[in-house]
Structures are given as structure tokens and as C-alpha cells.
N, C-alpha and C positions, 0 to 999 in steps of 0.2 A: 504493500500500500504506500509506504513512504517513498519507494522508488518511483511510483507513478506521480506522486505529488511533486517530487523534485523535477521530474521530466516536464510536468506542466509548468512549473516555475521557469525552467530553462527555456522552453518554447516561448513563454510569455515575455521573458526578458530579451530573447532574440528578436521578437517583434518590436519591442521597445527600441532596441539598438537600430534595427532596420529603419524605423521611422526617424530616429535621431539622425542617422547618416543622410537620409533623404532631405531632412530640413537643412543640414549643413551644405548640401549641394546647392541649395538656393541662397544660403547666407554668405558663403565664401566669396562669390563674385562681388558682392556688395562691400565686403571687407577689403578685397583687393583694390577696388575702385577708390575707396576712402584712404588707402595707404599712400603716404608721400614718399616713403623709403622704397627704392627700387628693389632692395633685397627682401623687404617685407612683402611687397606686392608679388614678387616672384615666388616667395614661400607660400603665400595663400593660393596662388595659381597651381603650384605643384601639389599642394595638399588637396586641392579640389580633385585633381586627377587620381590621387591616392584614395580619396574618399569614394570615388566611383568604383575603385577596385575593392574597397571594403564592402560596398553594397553587393557587388558580384559574389564575394565570398559568402556573405550571409545568405544570399539567394541559393548558392550551391549547397549550403548546410540545410536549408529548408527543403530543397529538392530531395536530398538524401533522407530526410526525416519524413517525407511525404506530406509536408505541411505547406500552408500558404504564409508568406511573410507579412501579410497585411492584417489590419484589424485592431491596431493599437496606436494611440497617439502618445508620443514621448513628451510629457508635460515638463519634465526637467529640461530637456533641450529647448522646448518652446520658451521657457523662462530665460535660459542663457542666450538664445538668439535675440530675444526681446531686449535684454540688457545690452547686448552688443549693438543693436540698432540704436538704442538710446545714446550710447557713446558716440556713434557716428553722427547722430543728430545734434550733439553738443557743438559749441562753436570753437572747439579745440583746433589748433592749426599745427602744421609741420610735425616735428618730432613729438610734440605733446599728443597729437592725434594718434601717431604711431604707437606711443607708449600705451594709450588707452586701448587701441586695437589688440596689442599683444596681451594686455591684461584680460580682455574678453576671450581671446583665443586660448589662452592658457586655462581659463576656467572650463572651457569646452574640452580641452585635452584631458584635464584631470577627471572630468566627468566620464569621458570615454575610457580612460585607463581603468577607472573603478569598474565600469560596466563590463568591459572585455575581460578583466581579471576574474570577475565572478563567473561569467558564462563559460570561460575556458576551464575553470576549476570544475564546474558542474558537468561539462562535456566529458572531462576526464573521469569523474566519478560514475558517469552513466555509461562509460565504455565507448564513447563516441570519439575514437582516436583521430580520425580524419578531421572532424569538426574541431577538436581540440588543437590540432596543428594549425588549422586555418585561423582560429581565434587567437592563438598565441602569436602568429605572424602579424596579425592586425594589431594586437596589443603592443608588440615591439615597435611597429611603425608609429603608433600613437606616442609612445615614450620618446622615440627619436624626434618626432615633431615637437614635442614639449621641450626637449633639450635644445633644439635649434632655436626655438622662441626665446628660451632663457639666454642663450649666447647673444642673440640679436638684441635682446632687451638691455643687456649690459652696455652696449654701445648707444642705443637709442635713448635710454633713460638719462645717460650723461648729457647727451645732446639736448634732450628736453629740459633738463635742469639749466643748462646754459642758455637756452632760449628764454626760460623764465627769468634767469638772472639779468639778461639784456633788457627784458621788458621792465623789470623792477628798477633797474638802473635808470632807464629812460623816464620812468615815472618820478623817481627821486630827483633826477636832474630838473625835470619840469617843475616839480613842487618847489625846488630851491631857487629857481630863476627869479620869481617875483621878489623874493627876499634879497637876492643879490642886487637887483635893480634898485630896490628901495635903499640899500646901503650905499650904492653908487651915487644916488641922487643927493644923499646927505653929505657926501664926502667933499 
């Protein structure tokens, strides 16, 4: 009985992942378009192709199980995609926008890493060795994408801080100007 319950959970979560990946196929082009860094844009475009491959793997698993991959909405991914869209809609510019996009993308990657880790474990427990191999391959790719985003963020976050420092320096200079003029008039 427990074996059947775990199989049901496994299939249910695979449907969740399938929907999540399909939502990402729609979201990644928007993120790529909003990116100002060429490296980040290329990373999003590359991950879009990789995500299509993830969908194909999940479809392959469903075919082997004799199941259909549809019938479930991934509410978690819906929330993450919505948050990402809200960041895109903010008036951030340049590297600050890129830093925001990386933040949104890493949240997605962490969500996917957790999901794929669970279903890969369940596949192994259920004796689904081929599915387990496919899921572990996708899990590894998600981890690699997260690592690439971390490395890229180290550069972009520093640039974003510099952009913020320039902005602040300009505001401080502007605020000090009337004071300088006033002193100059009295001198």
C-alpha cells in the first residue's frame, strides 16, 4: 500500500515539475530581454534550450510510466515567475536590473534543485532506474546553472554597487552645490 502511495506522490510531483518547466519556457525569454549583461542574456538563452531538454526528459519518464504529464499547475513556480516579473517591472537599470534578475533566477534554480532531488530519490526507491538517471542528469544541470549564476553575480553585484555609489555621489554633489554657492556669495 505504501509503495502505491509513494508512486502516486512521485507521479504527482513529476506533473508539478513538468508544469514548472513549461512556465519557465515562457518566462526565460522575458528575463533574457530584460538583461543588460550580454553574459546574463546568453545564460538565460542557453538555459531556455536546456529547459526544453528537461521537458523532453520528463515526457520520456511519463511515457515509460504510461502516464500523461498534464493535469497539475505548479503554484510554487507561478509565484516565482510572478516575483521575477515584478522585478522586471521595477525601474531598476543596468547592473542593478541584472542583479535582480539573477536573484529571481537563483530562486527558481533552488526550487528546481529541491524538486528534482526529491523525485530522483523517489524514482530510485521505486526501482525506476532509467527515470532516476534522467532526473539526476537534470538535477546536475540545475546545480550547474545555479553555480554559473553565482559566479556571474559576483561580478554583476560589484558593478551594481558601483552604479549605486555613482548615483549616490551625484546626489550628494547636487545637494552640496547650493550650499557651496551660498558660501561663495558671502565670501
